[in-house]
All heavy atoms as TSV, in Angstrom:
chain	resi	resn	atom	element	x	y	z
A	1	MET	N	N	231.017	178.785	-42.320
A	1	MET	CA	C	230.627	179.872	-41.447
A	1	MET	C	C	229.163	180.230	-41.737
A	1	MET	O	O	228.798	180.446	-42.895
A	1	MET	CB	C	231.531	181.077	-41.743
A	1	MET	CG	C	231.309	182.224	-40.841
A	1	MET	SD	S	232.781	183.240	-40.923
A	1	MET	CE	C	232.568	184.195	-39.507
A	2	PRO	N	N	228.342	180.325	-40.686
A	2	PRO	CA	C	226.918	180.595	-40.932
A	2	PRO	C	C	226.695	182.041	-41.359
A	2	PRO	O	O	227.402	182.945	-40.942
A	2	PRO	CB	C	226.267	180.320	-39.584
A	2	PRO	CG	C	227.343	180.444	-38.583
A	2	PRO	CD	C	228.627	180.068	-39.282
A	3	GLN	N	N	225.693	182.214	-42.175
A	3	GLN	CA	C	225.366	183.543	-42.657
A	3	GLN	C	C	224.260	184.148	-41.808
A	3	GLN	O	O	223.431	183.438	-41.249
A	3	GLN	CB	C	224.917	183.465	-44.107
A	3	GLN	CG	C	226.024	182.972	-45.011
A	3	GLN	CD	C	226.090	183.803	-46.263
A	3	GLN	OE1	O	225.191	184.537	-46.548
A	3	GLN	NE2	N	227.163	183.654	-46.997
A	4	LEU	N	N	224.263	185.474	-41.737
A	4	LEU	CA	C	223.269	186.178	-40.944
A	4	LEU	C	C	221.947	186.214	-41.706
A	4	LEU	O	O	221.893	186.634	-42.858
A	4	LEU	CB	C	223.753	187.601	-40.658
A	4	LEU	CG	C	222.882	188.451	-39.755
A	4	LEU	CD1	C	222.762	187.800	-38.383
A	4	LEU	CD2	C	223.466	189.833	-39.629
A	5	ASP	N	N	220.896	185.776	-41.033
A	5	ASP	CA	C	219.582	185.747	-41.668
A	5	ASP	C	C	218.930	187.124	-41.491
A	5	ASP	O	O	218.583	187.522	-40.381
A	5	ASP	CB	C	218.736	184.657	-41.018
A	5	ASP	CG	C	217.382	184.553	-41.684
A	5	ASP	OD1	O	217.255	185.000	-42.841
A	5	ASP	OD2	O	216.455	184.044	-41.029
A	6	THR	N	N	218.781	187.853	-42.584
A	6	THR	CA	C	218.212	189.202	-42.522
A	6	THR	C	C	216.789	189.243	-43.058
A	6	THR	O	O	216.257	190.326	-43.299
A	6	THR	CB	C	219.077	190.173	-43.323
A	6	THR	OG1	O	219.134	189.718	-44.681
A	6	THR	CG2	C	220.464	190.271	-42.732
A	7	SER	N	N	216.158	188.114	-43.242
A	7	SER	CA	C	214.820	188.097	-43.839
A	7	SER	C	C	213.761	188.684	-42.913
A	7	SER	O	O	212.732	189.161	-43.384
A	7	SER	CB	C	214.449	186.676	-44.243
A	7	SER	OG	O	214.403	185.860	-43.089
A	8	THR	N	N	213.971	188.657	-41.617
A	8	THR	CA	C	212.949	189.163	-40.688
A	8	THR	C	C	213.204	190.607	-40.257
A	8	THR	O	O	212.429	191.156	-39.473
A	8	THR	CB	C	212.901	188.277	-39.436
A	8	THR	OG1	O	214.182	188.291	-38.821
A	8	THR	CG2	C	212.532	186.857	-39.775
A	9	TRP	N	N	214.270	191.200	-40.728
A	9	TRP	CA	C	214.598	192.555	-40.306
A	9	TRP	C	C	213.531	193.563	-40.719
A	9	TRP	O	O	213.177	194.457	-39.947
A	9	TRP	CB	C	215.950	192.979	-40.863
A	9	TRP	CG	C	217.101	192.354	-40.147
A	9	TRP	CD1	C	217.062	191.313	-39.273
A	9	TRP	CD2	C	218.457	192.749	-40.244
A	9	TRP	NE1	N	218.321	191.019	-38.825
A	9	TRP	CE2	C	219.214	191.892	-39.413
A	9	TRP	CE3	C	219.133	193.726	-40.953
A	9	TRP	CZ2	C	220.571	191.999	-39.257
A	9	TRP	CZ3	C	220.498	193.823	-40.805
A	9	TRP	CH2	C	221.213	192.967	-39.961
A	10	LEU	N	N	213.043	193.472	-41.921
A	10	LEU	CA	C	212.042	194.416	-42.398
A	10	LEU	C	C	210.782	194.332	-41.536
A	10	LEU	O	O	210.212	195.361	-41.143
A	10	LEU	CB	C	211.708	194.147	-43.861
A	10	LEU	CG	C	210.673	195.089	-44.469
A	10	LEU	CD1	C	211.196	196.514	-44.500
A	10	LEU	CD2	C	210.278	194.612	-45.844
A	11	THR	N	N	210.382	193.140	-41.207
A	11	THR	CA	C	209.202	192.955	-40.361
A	11	THR	C	C	209.431	193.547	-38.974
A	11	THR	O	O	208.553	194.220	-38.420
A	11	THR	CB	C	208.869	191.452	-40.237
A	11	THR	OG1	O	208.770	190.895	-41.536
A	11	THR	CG2	C	207.599	191.245	-39.470
A	12	MET	N	N	210.591	193.334	-38.431
A	12	MET	CA	C	210.884	193.865	-37.102
A	12	MET	C	C	210.940	195.400	-37.110
A	12	MET	O	O	210.421	196.052	-36.197
A	12	MET	CB	C	212.220	193.307	-36.600
A	12	MET	CG	C	212.189	191.845	-36.261
A	12	MET	SD	S	211.009	191.460	-34.977
A	12	MET	CE	C	211.721	192.342	-33.623
A	13	ILE	N	N	211.556	195.962	-38.118
A	13	ILE	CA	C	211.673	197.419	-38.187
A	13	ILE	C	C	210.305	198.053	-38.378
A	13	ILE	O	O	209.958	199.044	-37.711
A	13	ILE	CB	C	212.651	197.819	-39.314
A	13	ILE	CG1	C	214.067	197.429	-38.925
A	13	ILE	CG2	C	212.562	199.316	-39.604
A	13	ILE	CD1	C	215.076	197.578	-40.031
A	14	LEU	N	N	209.495	197.493	-39.258
A	14	LEU	CA	C	208.156	198.041	-39.472
A	14	LEU	C	C	207.276	197.899	-38.239
A	14	LEU	O	O	206.519	198.815	-37.887
A	14	LEU	CB	C	207.498	197.373	-40.680
A	14	LEU	CG	C	208.108	197.724	-42.038
A	14	LEU	CD1	C	207.420	196.931	-43.124
A	14	LEU	CD2	C	208.033	199.203	-42.298
A	15	SER	N	N	207.371	196.790	-37.570
A	15	SER	CA	C	206.576	196.618	-36.353
A	15	SER	C	C	207.055	197.552	-35.246
A	15	SER	O	O	206.253	198.053	-34.452
A	15	SER	CB	C	206.606	195.164	-35.902
A	15	SER	OG	O	207.900	194.802	-35.502
A	16	MET	N	N	208.356	197.819	-35.192
A	16	MET	CA	C	208.871	198.758	-34.208
A	16	MET	C	C	208.336	200.159	-34.466
A	16	MET	O	O	207.900	200.854	-33.539
A	16	MET	CB	C	210.400	198.777	-34.249
A	16	MET	CG	C	211.019	199.758	-33.296
A	16	MET	SD	S	212.738	200.090	-33.649
A	16	MET	CE	C	212.632	200.872	-35.233
A	17	PHE	N	N	208.350	200.610	-35.724
A	17	PHE	CA	C	207.821	201.926	-36.053
A	17	PHE	C	C	206.327	202.018	-35.759
A	17	PHE	O	O	205.847	203.030	-35.240
A	17	PHE	CB	C	208.084	202.273	-37.517
A	17	PHE	CG	C	209.489	202.747	-37.769
A	17	PHE	CD1	C	210.244	202.171	-38.766
A	17	PHE	CD2	C	210.038	203.774	-37.020
A	17	PHE	CE1	C	211.537	202.609	-39.008
A	17	PHE	CE2	C	211.326	204.210	-37.247
A	17	PHE	CZ	C	212.078	203.627	-38.246
A	18	LEU	N	N	205.606	201.008	-36.060
A	18	LEU	CA	C	204.173	200.998	-35.787
A	18	LEU	C	C	203.910	201.072	-34.280
A	18	LEU	O	O	203.053	201.838	-33.825
A	18	LEU	CB	C	203.532	199.750	-36.386
A	18	LEU	CG	C	202.040	199.622	-36.184
A	18	LEU	CD1	C	201.296	200.709	-36.915
A	18	LEU	CD2	C	201.575	198.255	-36.625
A	19	THR	N	N	204.651	200.326	-33.510
A	19	THR	CA	C	204.493	200.340	-32.056
A	19	THR	C	C	204.851	201.704	-31.481
A	19	THR	O	O	204.127	202.234	-30.617
A	19	THR	CB	C	205.377	199.252	-31.426
A	19	THR	OG1	O	205.080	197.997	-32.026
A	19	THR	CG2	C	205.164	199.177	-29.938
A	20	LEU	N	N	205.940	202.287	-31.939
A	20	LEU	CA	C	206.318	203.617	-31.457
A	20	LEU	C	C	205.278	204.662	-31.827
A	20	LEU	O	O	204.955	205.543	-31.025
A	20	LEU	CB	C	207.676	204.013	-32.029
A	20	LEU	CG	C	208.879	203.351	-31.380
A	20	LEU	CD1	C	210.144	203.717	-32.130
A	20	LEU	CD2	C	208.992	203.751	-29.935
A	21	PHE	N	N	204.743	204.573	-33.018
A	21	PHE	CA	C	203.719	205.508	-33.444
A	21	PHE	C	C	202.485	205.396	-32.548
A	21	PHE	O	O	201.934	206.408	-32.096
A	21	PHE	CB	C	203.351	205.238	-34.907
A	21	PHE	CG	C	202.259	206.120	-35.420
A	21	PHE	CD1	C	202.514	207.439	-35.732
A	21	PHE	CD2	C	200.984	205.612	-35.579
A	21	PHE	CE1	C	201.506	208.255	-36.196
A	21	PHE	CE2	C	199.969	206.419	-36.046
A	21	PHE	CZ	C	200.234	207.751	-36.358
A	22	ILE	N	N	202.055	204.184	-32.255
A	22	ILE	CA	C	200.888	203.979	-31.404
A	22	ILE	C	C	201.150	204.489	-29.989
A	22	ILE	O	O	200.301	205.152	-29.380
A	22	ILE	CB	C	200.480	202.490	-31.406
A	22	ILE	CG1	C	199.941	202.101	-32.782
A	22	ILE	CG2	C	199.458	202.197	-30.326
A	22	ILE	CD1	C	199.718	200.626	-32.955
A	23	ILE	N	N	202.329	204.218	-29.465
A	23	ILE	CA	C	202.652	204.670	-28.106
A	23	ILE	C	C	202.653	206.197	-28.035
A	23	ILE	O	O	202.088	206.789	-27.106
A	23	ILE	CB	C	204.016	204.091	-27.658
A	23	ILE	CG1	C	203.872	202.599	-27.385
A	23	ILE	CG2	C	204.539	204.812	-26.423
A	23	ILE	CD1	C	205.172	201.899	-27.125
A	24	PHE	N	N	203.257	206.862	-29.017
A	24	PHE	CA	C	203.277	208.314	-29.005
A	24	PHE	C	C	201.886	208.906	-29.189
A	24	PHE	O	O	201.537	209.910	-28.585
A	24	PHE	CB	C	204.231	208.864	-30.061
A	24	PHE	CG	C	205.665	208.834	-29.620
A	24	PHE	CD1	C	206.582	208.031	-30.263
A	24	PHE	CD2	C	206.090	209.599	-28.559
A	24	PHE	CE1	C	207.897	208.000	-29.858
A	24	PHE	CE2	C	207.408	209.587	-28.140
A	24	PHE	CZ	C	208.315	208.778	-28.792
A	25	GLN	N	N	201.072	208.271	-30.019
A	25	GLN	CA	C	199.706	208.764	-30.190
A	25	GLN	C	C	198.920	208.641	-28.894
A	25	GLN	O	O	198.147	209.531	-28.538
A	25	GLN	CB	C	198.994	207.989	-31.302
A	25	GLN	CG	C	199.523	208.274	-32.681
A	25	GLN	CD	C	199.303	209.698	-33.088
A	25	GLN	OE1	O	198.252	210.264	-32.819
A	25	GLN	NE2	N	200.293	210.290	-33.711
A	26	LEU	N	N	199.112	207.575	-28.176
A	26	LEU	CA	C	198.416	207.401	-26.906
A	26	LEU	C	C	198.898	208.409	-25.868
A	26	LEU	O	O	198.113	208.946	-25.090
A	26	LEU	CB	C	198.614	205.976	-26.387
A	26	LEU	CG	C	197.852	204.890	-27.126
A	26	LEU	CD1	C	198.265	203.525	-26.617
A	26	LEU	CD2	C	196.363	205.087	-26.982
A	27	LYS	N	N	200.192	208.691	-25.875
A	27	LYS	CA	C	200.719	209.672	-24.916
A	27	LYS	C	C	200.206	211.071	-25.238
A	27	LYS	O	O	199.844	211.836	-24.344
A	27	LYS	CB	C	202.244	209.667	-24.934
A	27	LYS	CG	C	202.840	208.512	-24.182
A	27	LYS	CD	C	204.336	208.666	-24.143
A	27	LYS	CE	C	204.953	207.746	-23.157
A	27	LYS	NZ	N	204.674	208.087	-21.782
A	28	ILE	N	N	200.183	211.414	-26.506
A	28	ILE	CA	C	199.737	212.746	-26.903
A	28	ILE	C	C	198.239	212.915	-26.657
A	28	ILE	O	O	197.773	213.985	-26.282
A	28	ILE	CB	C	200.112	213.008	-28.378
A	28	ILE	CG1	C	201.613	213.187	-28.505
A	28	ILE	CG2	C	199.386	214.215	-28.930
A	28	ILE	CD1	C	202.107	213.291	-29.904
A	29	SER	N	N	197.472	211.866	-26.844
A	29	SER	CA	C	196.018	211.976	-26.692
A	29	SER	C	C	195.601	212.200	-25.243
A	29	SER	O	O	194.487	212.636	-24.985
A	29	SER	CB	C	195.341	210.723	-27.243
A	29	SER	OG	O	195.641	209.614	-26.415
A	30	LYS	N	N	196.467	211.932	-24.292
A	30	LYS	CA	C	196.131	212.135	-22.883
A	30	LYS	C	C	196.310	213.573	-22.433
A	30	LYS	O	O	195.898	213.942	-21.344
A	30	LYS	CB	C	196.976	211.218	-22.002
A	30	LYS	CG	C	196.620	209.759	-22.174
A	30	LYS	CD	C	197.484	208.887	-21.305
A	30	LYS	CE	C	197.343	207.454	-21.715
A	30	LYS	NZ	N	196.352	206.734	-20.980
A	31	HIS	N	N	196.936	214.411	-23.264
A	31	HIS	CA	C	197.165	215.806	-22.899
A	31	HIS	C	C	195.958	216.651	-23.267
A	31	HIS	O	O	195.289	216.422	-24.267
A	31	HIS	CB	C	198.396	216.356	-23.615
A	31	HIS	CG	C	199.673	215.788	-23.099
A	31	HIS	ND1	N	200.208	216.155	-21.895
A	31	HIS	CD2	C	200.519	214.871	-23.623
A	31	HIS	CE1	C	201.331	215.489	-21.695
A	31	HIS	NE2	N	201.530	214.700	-22.731
A	32	ASN	N	N	195.719	217.660	-22.450
A	32	ASN	CA	C	194.658	218.617	-22.734
A	32	ASN	C	C	195.287	219.859	-23.333
A	32	ASN	O	O	196.099	220.525	-22.696
A	32	ASN	CB	C	193.900	218.980	-21.456
A	32	ASN	CG	C	193.126	217.803	-20.934
A	32	ASN	OD1	O	192.617	217.001	-21.704
A	32	ASN	ND2	N	193.046	217.684	-19.625
A	33	PHE	N	N	194.899	220.178	-24.554
A	33	PHE	CA	C	195.415	221.343	-25.227
A	33	PHE	C	C	194.334	222.404	-25.281
A	33	PHE	O	O	193.152	222.107	-25.460
A	33	PHE	CB	C	195.868	220.996	-26.659
A	33	PHE	CG	C	197.049	220.088	-26.695
A	33	PHE	CD1	C	196.904	218.743	-27.009
A	33	PHE	CD2	C	198.310	220.564	-26.413
A	33	PHE	CE1	C	197.990	217.904	-27.028
A	33	PHE	CE2	C	199.408	219.722	-26.442
A	33	PHE	CZ	C	199.248	218.398	-26.746
A	34	TYR	N	N	194.739	223.663	-25.146
A	34	TYR	CA	C	193.800	224.763	-25.246
A	34	TYR	C	C	193.454	224.986	-26.712
A	34	TYR	O	O	194.287	224.874	-27.595
A	34	TYR	CB	C	194.403	226.028	-24.657
A	34	TYR	CG	C	194.622	225.942	-23.170
A	34	TYR	CD1	C	195.907	225.852	-22.643
A	34	TYR	CD2	C	193.556	225.934	-22.292
A	34	TYR	CE1	C	196.104	225.763	-21.280
A	34	TYR	CE2	C	193.744	225.854	-20.928
A	34	TYR	CZ	C	195.017	225.767	-20.432
A	34	TYR	OH	O	195.202	225.677	-19.093
A	35	TYR	N	N	192.208	225.362	-26.946
A	35	TYR	CA	C	191.800	225.601	-28.331
A	35	TYR	C	C	192.366	226.913	-28.859
A	35	TYR	O	O	192.807	227.010	-29.979
A	35	TYR	CB	C	190.282	225.599	-28.434
A	35	TYR	CG	C	189.696	224.232	-28.226
A	35	TYR	CD1	C	188.927	223.940	-27.112
A	35	TYR	CD2	C	189.939	223.210	-29.147
A	35	TYR	CE1	C	188.411	222.678	-26.919
A	35	TYR	CE2	C	189.423	221.948	-28.959
A	35	TYR	CZ	C	188.659	221.680	-27.841
A	35	TYR	OH	O	188.158	220.429	-27.649
A	36	ASN	N	N	192.334	227.946	-28.026
A	36	ASN	CA	C	192.838	229.237	-28.440
A	36	ASN	C	C	193.812	229.742	-27.374
A	36	ASN	O	O	193.391	230.300	-26.364
A	36	ASN	CB	C	191.676	230.220	-28.617
A	36	ASN	CG	C	192.128	231.459	-29.335
A	36	ASN	OD1	O	193.312	231.609	-29.634
A	36	ASN	ND2	N	191.202	232.350	-29.606
A	37	PRO	N	N	195.099	229.581	-27.565
A	37	PRO	CA	C	196.052	229.965	-26.521
A	37	PRO	C	C	196.126	231.468	-26.296
A	37	PRO	O	O	196.599	231.915	-25.271
A	37	PRO	CB	C	197.379	229.403	-27.005
A	37	PRO	CG	C	197.212	229.208	-28.458
A	37	PRO	CD	C	195.759	228.963	-28.707
A	38	GLU	N	N	195.661	232.286	-27.243
A	38	GLU	CA	C	195.732	233.733	-27.057
A	38	GLU	C	C	194.844	234.188	-25.899
A	38	GLU	O	O	195.125	235.177	-25.246
A	38	GLU	CB	C	195.318	234.435	-28.343
A	38	GLU	CG	C	196.310	234.236	-29.464
A	38	GLU	CD	C	195.849	234.887	-30.745
A	38	GLU	OE1	O	194.739	235.445	-30.767
A	38	GLU	OE2	O	196.598	234.828	-31.713
A	39	LEU	N	N	193.772	233.485	-25.651
A	39	LEU	CA	C	192.868	233.890	-24.586
A	39	LEU	C	C	193.472	233.659	-23.206
A	39	LEU	O	O	193.151	234.375	-22.262
A	39	LEU	CB	C	191.556	233.110	-24.696
A	39	LEU	CG	C	190.738	233.371	-25.955
A	39	LEU	CD1	C	189.539	232.448	-25.988
A	39	LEU	CD2	C	190.310	234.814	-26.018
A	40	THR	N	N	194.318	232.678	-23.083
A	40	THR	CA	C	194.868	232.343	-21.771
A	40	THR	C	C	196.214	233.004	-21.509
A	40	THR	O	O	196.648	233.043	-20.372
A	40	THR	CB	C	195.032	230.828	-21.630
A	40	THR	OG1	O	195.902	230.366	-22.652
A	40	THR	CG2	C	193.696	230.121	-21.716
A	41	THR	N	N	196.869	233.511	-22.524
A	41	THR	CA	C	198.214	234.061	-22.330
A	41	THR	C	C	198.231	235.580	-22.287
A	41	THR	O	O	199.300	236.167	-22.270
A	41	THR	CB	C	199.158	233.583	-23.436
A	41	THR	OG1	O	198.637	234.000	-24.691
A	41	THR	CG2	C	199.316	232.083	-23.401
A	42	LYS	N	N	197.079	236.241	-22.299
A	42	LYS	CA	C	197.077	237.703	-22.266
A	42	LYS	C	C	197.390	238.187	-20.866
A	42	LYS	O	O	196.665	237.913	-19.923
A	42	LYS	CB	C	195.736	238.243	-22.730
A	42	LYS	CG	C	195.531	238.065	-24.204
A	42	LYS	CD	C	194.462	238.945	-24.722
A	42	LYS	CE	C	194.416	238.724	-26.219
A	42	LYS	NZ	N	193.661	239.690	-26.899
A	43	THR	N	N	198.478	238.895	-20.747
A	43	THR	CA	C	198.875	239.476	-19.473
A	43	THR	C	C	199.133	240.951	-19.701
A	43	THR	O	O	199.521	241.363	-20.802
A	43	THR	CB	C	200.147	238.804	-18.919
A	43	THR	OG1	O	201.184	238.947	-19.878
A	43	THR	CG2	C	199.906	237.332	-18.633
A	44	PRO	N	N	198.947	241.758	-18.701
A	44	PRO	CA	C	199.218	243.192	-18.892
A	44	PRO	C	C	200.709	243.439	-19.138
A	44	PRO	O	O	201.562	242.777	-18.560
A	44	PRO	CB	C	198.753	243.826	-17.586
A	44	PRO	CG	C	198.657	242.702	-16.613
A	44	PRO	CD	C	198.452	241.449	-17.392
A	45	LYS	N	N	200.964	244.385	-19.999
A	45	LYS	CA	C	202.363	244.677	-20.340
A	45	LYS	C	C	203.021	245.418	-19.197
A	45	LYS	O	O	202.530	246.441	-18.747
A	45	LYS	CB	C	202.401	245.520	-21.609
A	45	LYS	CG	C	203.777	245.997	-21.978
A	45	LYS	CD	C	204.182	245.422	-23.295
A	45	LYS	CE	C	205.481	246.025	-23.769
A	45	LYS	NZ	N	206.629	245.602	-23.066
A	46	GLN	N	N	204.130	244.904	-18.745
A	46	GLN	CA	C	204.876	245.546	-17.681
A	46	GLN	C	C	206.041	246.300	-18.300
A	46	GLN	O	O	206.737	245.777	-19.154
A	46	GLN	CB	C	205.413	244.511	-16.695
A	46	GLN	CG	C	204.329	243.747	-15.978
A	46	GLN	CD	C	204.898	242.672	-15.077
A	46	GLN	OE1	O	206.079	242.409	-15.109
A	46	GLN	NE2	N	204.034	242.050	-14.302
A	47	SER	N	N	206.207	247.523	-17.850
A	47	SER	CA	C	207.324	248.290	-18.393
A	47	SER	C	C	208.575	248.014	-17.567
A	47	SER	O	O	208.558	248.082	-16.339
A	47	SER	CB	C	207.010	249.781	-18.382
A	47	SER	OG	O	206.921	250.187	-17.046
A	48	ASN	N	N	209.621	247.698	-18.239
A	48	ASN	CA	C	210.902	247.442	-17.597
A	48	ASN	C	C	211.759	248.696	-17.691
A	48	ASN	O	O	211.689	249.422	-18.681
A	48	ASN	CB	C	211.612	246.266	-18.276
A	48	ASN	CG	C	210.831	244.984	-18.116
A	48	ASN	OD1	O	210.225	244.756	-17.088
A	48	ASN	ND2	N	210.831	244.159	-19.146
A	49	PRO	N	N	212.570	248.958	-16.695
A	49	PRO	CA	C	213.373	250.186	-16.750
A	49	PRO	C	C	214.361	250.217	-17.911
A	49	PRO	O	O	214.687	251.279	-18.415
A	49	PRO	CB	C	214.102	250.197	-15.410
A	49	PRO	CG	C	213.915	248.866	-14.799
A	49	PRO	CD	C	212.761	248.208	-15.476
A	50	TRP	N	N	214.808	249.066	-18.364
A	50	TRP	CA	C	215.784	249.072	-19.456
A	50	TRP	C	C	215.119	249.261	-20.814
A	50	TRP	O	O	215.784	249.451	-21.801
A	50	TRP	CB	C	216.618	247.796	-19.448
A	50	TRP	CG	C	215.811	246.547	-19.565
A	50	TRP	CD1	C	215.318	245.980	-20.693
A	50	TRP	CD2	C	215.387	245.721	-18.486
A	50	TRP	NE1	N	214.617	244.853	-20.395
A	50	TRP	CE2	C	214.638	244.664	-19.045
A	50	TRP	CE3	C	215.562	245.757	-17.113
A	50	TRP	CZ2	C	214.077	243.661	-18.267
A	50	TRP	CZ3	C	215.002	244.765	-16.350
A	50	TRP	CH2	C	214.269	243.725	-16.916
A	51	GLU	N	N	213.802	249.227	-20.882
A	51	GLU	CA	C	213.139	249.461	-22.154
A	51	GLU	C	C	213.029	250.957	-22.463
A	51	GLU	O	O	212.994	251.353	-23.611
A	51	GLU	CB	C	211.742	248.842	-22.148
A	51	GLU	CG	C	211.765	247.334	-22.216
A	51	GLU	CD	C	210.369	246.742	-22.205
A	51	GLU	OE1	O	209.399	247.501	-22.019
A	51	GLU	OE2	O	210.261	245.533	-22.388
A	52	THR	N	N	212.950	251.785	-21.429
A	52	THR	CA	C	212.749	253.216	-21.659
A	52	THR	C	C	214.055	254.005	-21.683
A	52	THR	O	O	214.093	255.094	-22.234
A	52	THR	CB	C	211.844	253.798	-20.560
A	52	THR	OG1	O	212.452	253.524	-19.299
A	52	THR	CG2	C	210.472	253.149	-20.610
A	53	THR	N	N	215.086	253.495	-21.095
A	53	THR	CA	C	216.340	254.248	-21.057
A	53	THR	C	C	217.317	253.684	-22.078
A	53	THR	O	O	217.282	252.491	-22.395
A	53	THR	CB	C	216.983	254.178	-19.660
A	53	THR	OG1	O	217.239	252.818	-19.336
A	53	THR	CG2	C	216.064	254.767	-18.618
A	54	TRP	N	N	218.172	254.565	-22.555
A	54	TRP	CA	C	219.164	254.151	-23.531
A	54	TRP	C	C	220.395	253.657	-22.790
A	54	TRP	O	O	220.888	254.314	-21.871
A	54	TRP	CB	C	219.526	255.330	-24.424
A	54	TRP	CG	C	220.535	254.980	-25.465
A	54	TRP	CD1	C	220.301	254.353	-26.632
A	54	TRP	CD2	C	221.936	255.242	-25.409
A	54	TRP	NE1	N	221.463	254.210	-27.324
A	54	TRP	CE2	C	222.487	254.744	-26.603
A	54	TRP	CE3	C	222.770	255.838	-24.480
A	54	TRP	CZ2	C	223.834	254.831	-26.880
A	54	TRP	CZ3	C	224.120	255.929	-24.765
A	54	TRP	CH2	C	224.641	255.425	-25.963
A	55	THR	N	N	220.873	252.514	-23.164
A	55	THR	CA	C	222.083	251.977	-22.537
A	55	THR	C	C	223.106	251.691	-23.618
A	55	THR	O	O	222.758	251.265	-24.726
A	55	THR	CB	C	221.793	250.679	-21.760
A	55	THR	OG1	O	221.236	249.722	-22.645
A	55	THR	CG2	C	220.847	250.928	-20.608
A	56	LYS	N	N	224.351	251.926	-23.279
A	56	LYS	CA	C	225.430	251.640	-24.207
A	56	LYS	C	C	226.088	250.333	-23.788
A	56	LYS	O	O	226.395	250.137	-22.620
A	56	LYS	CB	C	226.454	252.765	-24.199
A	56	LYS	CG	C	227.496	252.602	-25.266
A	56	LYS	CD	C	228.383	253.827	-25.347
A	56	LYS	CE	C	229.380	253.657	-26.466
A	56	LYS	NZ	N	230.253	254.812	-26.590
A	57	ILE	N	N	226.286	249.460	-24.752
A	57	ILE	CA	C	226.900	248.165	-24.473
A	57	ILE	C	C	228.357	248.223	-24.913
A	57	ILE	O	O	228.651	248.528	-26.069
A	57	ILE	CB	C	226.152	247.040	-25.209
A	57	ILE	CG1	C	224.704	246.984	-24.754
A	57	ILE	CG2	C	226.829	245.702	-24.987
A	57	ILE	CD1	C	223.840	246.053	-25.546
A	58	TYR	N	N	229.238	247.940	-23.985
A	58	TYR	CA	C	230.664	247.923	-24.286
A	58	TYR	C	C	231.116	246.490	-24.500
A	58	TYR	O	O	230.888	245.637	-23.637
A	58	TYR	CB	C	231.469	248.536	-23.143
A	58	TYR	CG	C	231.283	250.009	-23.002
A	58	TYR	CD1	C	230.374	250.521	-22.103
A	58	TYR	CD2	C	232.008	250.879	-23.802
A	58	TYR	CE1	C	230.198	251.877	-21.975
A	58	TYR	CE2	C	231.844	252.243	-23.688
A	58	TYR	CZ	C	230.942	252.736	-22.769
A	58	TYR	OH	O	230.773	254.068	-22.664
A	59	LEU	N	N	231.711	246.254	-25.598
A	59	LEU	CA	C	232.282	244.943	-25.839
A	59	LEU	C	C	233.639	244.847	-25.150
A	59	LEU	O	O	234.365	245.841	-25.091
A	59	LEU	CB	C	232.459	244.696	-27.331
A	59	LEU	CG	C	231.157	244.626	-28.124
A	59	LEU	CD1	C	231.468	244.513	-29.600
A	59	LEU	CD2	C	230.326	243.465	-27.675
A	60	PRO	N	N	234.003	243.701	-24.641
A	60	PRO	CA	C	235.309	243.589	-23.964
A	60	PRO	C	C	236.480	243.925	-24.866
A	60	PRO	O	O	237.475	244.475	-24.431
A	60	PRO	CB	C	235.371	242.138	-23.501
A	60	PRO	CG	C	233.986	241.638	-23.522
A	60	PRO	CD	C	233.253	242.461	-24.529
A	61	LEU	N	N	236.366	243.638	-26.152
A	61	LEU	CA	C	237.487	243.889	-27.044
A	61	LEU	C	C	237.589	245.356	-27.456
A	61	LEU	O	O	238.614	245.789	-27.969
A	61	LEU	CB	C	237.355	243.019	-28.303
A	61	LEU	CG	C	237.483	241.518	-28.045
A	61	LEU	CD1	C	237.237	240.740	-29.338
A	61	LEU	CD2	C	238.854	241.173	-27.491
A	62	SER	N	N	236.522	246.129	-27.240
A	62	SER	CA	C	236.569	247.528	-27.648
A	62	SER	C	C	237.053	248.450	-26.538
A	62	SER	O	O	237.160	249.648	-26.739
A	62	SER	CB	C	235.186	247.971	-28.109
A	62	SER	OG	O	234.295	247.939	-27.017
A	63	LEU	N	N	237.318	247.921	-25.355
A	63	LEU	CA	C	237.807	248.756	-24.276
A	63	LEU	C	C	239.282	249.100	-24.483
A	63	LEU	O	O	240.046	248.322	-25.027
A	63	LEU	CB	C	237.660	248.004	-22.931
A	63	LEU	CG	C	236.224	247.741	-22.473
A	63	LEU	CD1	C	236.229	246.858	-21.232
A	63	LEU	CD2	C	235.521	249.043	-22.167
A	64	PRO	N	N	239.687	250.294	-24.049
A	64	PRO	CA	C	241.105	250.670	-24.212
A	64	PRO	C	C	241.988	249.851	-23.272
A	64	PRO	O	O	241.557	249.445	-22.200
A	64	PRO	CB	C	241.143	252.151	-23.853
A	64	PRO	CG	C	239.899	252.384	-23.081
A	64	PRO	CD	C	238.895	251.368	-23.496
A	65	LEU	N	N	243.211	249.657	-23.693
A	65	LEU	CA	C	244.133	248.864	-22.864
A	65	LEU	C	C	244.752	249.686	-21.770
A	65	LEU	O	O	244.977	250.835	-21.826
A	65	LEU	CB	C	245.228	248.257	-23.732
A	65	LEU	CG	C	244.716	247.211	-24.722
A	65	LEU	CD1	C	245.858	246.758	-25.613
A	65	LEU	CD2	C	244.162	246.031	-23.976
């Protein structure tokens, strides 16, 4: 019965990781990232009605039968 030749596995696995690393680096390098995201994400604070009023939360299990 022939035996499985595993001598090239290490080479294949290392080359696969190297190829994946290069592909991901190329994909990431095509994106434009902002240098300071705080400057672009500042929006005026909007007040929501549920922030100023007190609400009571009833759990389904705490209701009377």
